N, C-alpha and C positions, 0 to 999 in steps of 0.2 A: 519676951525676945521684945518687946515697947521697948521696954524699959530704959534696957539698953545700948538705942540709934543715938540722946544725945553724945553719949561717951563715947560712940563709936563715930560721929563726924566730929565733938573735940579735938580728939584728934586726928582727925583728916585734915582741919585747919591747922593744927601746929607743921605735920608733917608737912603738905604743900607745898609744889613747891614753886608755887601763882597756880590763876581765876584756872586756865583753860588743863592743873593736874588738879586741883578740885576736884572738876565738876566734872572729870572723868572717874576719881576715884567714887561720887555722890553715882555717880548712874548708877554704878557696878555694885555699892553697899544696897541701892532701895529694890537692886534687881533679891537678894539673899535677905533683907529685911522686911521686904512687904509680900505674902505667901499670893499664892496666884500668879507673881511674876515672874516676866522672861525673857522680858528687856524696858528698856528707860530711856530715857533724854530730858534733856532742857529745854525749851522753848523759849526766846524772848525781842521782844520786838526794840534794832535800831533801825535812827533815821528814815522813820516808817516801816521799817519793811521788819520781817519777822524772817528766825533763823535759828537754829539748832548748833546748838553752843558746844551740846558733849551728846555722849550715846551710848550704852551698855555696849558690852561685849555680846553679838549676835543680834543688834539692834536691826534688822531687815531695812536695806537699804532704798533713802526715796520716801520707807515711809512717812515723814514727818513734812518734805516736800511738796511730798504732793498735795496734802491741806494748802498749804505757803501760798502756792502755785492755783491752787483753786478758789485761794480765800473762801474757804468752809472746811470745819471738820473738829473733834471736840479739844484740839491743841491749840485750833485758834480761838475758838472761843473762848474759854479759860483763858489763854494773856490776854485776847481783846475785853474781855468780860468781868477777871479777876471773880468768878464762878464757878463752881464743875460742873465738868460732862465727865456724867458715868454711860457709856455703853455697853451693857454689858450681854449685848448676844449682835454683831455685825453683820449676820444673817438676816434680822427679821429688824435690826435701823433703817427708820428711815430720813432719817433730820438730813443726811451726808451721805447722797449716793454717790457721787463721785469717787468717793474719795473713799466708799464703805466697800467699794467691788474693788481697788485694788490692793485696802490691805490685806479682807477676805486673800484675794489670790498668791499674796506672803506671808500667809496662813497662820494670822492673829484674827482672835474670833471676839475679846471683850479688850476692850481700851476706856484709861482714867486718867483723863487730867486734873490738874488739882492746879490754881493760882498759887505765884508763889509772888511775895510782896517785897518786892528788889530796889532798892532804894535807886536812883534815876534814871528808872529803865521806867518806860510805859509797861512792861507786857513783859508779864511772863511764866511759866507754866511748869511740872513736872510733868510726864506724861509715861505711863506706866500701862507693858501691853499684855496679853494673856495669850495665850491655844484651847483654851478651852473655854463652854460658854460660861457665865456669868467670872470665870475664876477669878480675879478681884474684886468677888465679895464677901472676902470673911478675911480680905485684907483690907477693907478699906478703912478702919481706924488706926490703923496703925500707919498706912499710905500718906494720910490727912497728919500725925505725928510728923512723921519722918517728914512731907512738906515743909513746918513748921522749921525745923532744923535747917531743913536743909536754904532753904529762906537765912535764917539768922546766919547759915555758915558764910554764903554767896555774897550779906552784903558786909562782912566779917574782914574775904580777904580782898569786895574791890575798897573797905577804908583804908586796908593795909596798904595796896596799891597808887592810891592812891598817896598815902604819907611819900611812900616810899619815891610817886613821881616829882612831888611838890620836892621833896627834900635834897634829889635830883634838881630842880625849877635852881633852891636857893644854891645849893651847890654851883652849877654853870653864873649862877648871876653872879655871885664872889667873886670870884674867878677870872670873874666878863671885867664887873669893877676893876678887876688890881690892877690888869694885865695892863686899860684903856689911862689907871692913874699914871702908870710907870713911865708910858707913855706921852703921858701931858706933859710930867716934870722931866725926862728927857729933853723936848719940844721948847719948853719956860732956859730953862739952862745954854743950851745953841742956840738957841733966837734971841734969848731978854723979853722975854714978854711973857703976859700973867697969861693967871690957868684958863679964862676965860676966852684968850685970843686964840689960846694954843687947841685946848680943844675942839673952836671953830675951822681950823685950823684943817686939824683928823680929821673930823664929821663931811667936808669939803673935798679932802683926798680920796672920802670913804668912798663917797659917791661918785664921783669922776671914777674915778677906779670902776667901779663897783661890786664893790665886796663890803661885805658886811664889815663894822667900827675895831670892836673885839679881832677881824681875825686881820687886820692892816696893823690894830698895833701893837700883837700875838709878832707879825709880823717883824715890824718892828724894834720889840723889846728881844726879841730871838739877836735878830742882828748886834743891835749894839755889845747882845750876851757873849757873843760868838766874836765882835770885833776887843772885846776887854779880858775875853779868853787868851788870844793870840798874840796881848801888848803884854802882858803879864810871863809869857814862857821863854 
């Protein structure tokens, strides 16, 4: 079963419609792929606070949040120290008393939290939950392999999202530059001034009206295009 993990995660990347969809798919797959796991979640640290980015079907509500509120628990430790934490039986666990009491009340009996090496994040972890004592013992190796592949999948999804965001920024910048150039050209022809003075006038006008330069220029170009169209009719 372990050997099937890379292929299924690679297919998840290809099929994913974004990071959120990918992570939900990963947490559900972890429950299937790791023996003893009944629920899974992904913890990351953003803006100096921990949060759950995704959780599998059947994840008890508040299970991770209680750790974040207390600043204590296996998921918190794994994300912050980048070291694995395994609690084989929460009934005898003494490391996180406040969290342990809450987790037991939800029916969780053992927890495995594995660090995820996610680029650009200060800490991340894959969290697996079982309802029987030491239920995850037989799945430790599969869980570690899955966590490595999950980190790869998340990093790949983040890379693709950054590329898409960069491409969108470039397109926006090119469109902005184009409409500004058109407005400058129009002002040069109408006022018989050079490009530097035309751009300066447009900038001062945008500041005076408290609108973005590209929006002001877009308005001028649209107005001129509308007038030209009416003149041709």
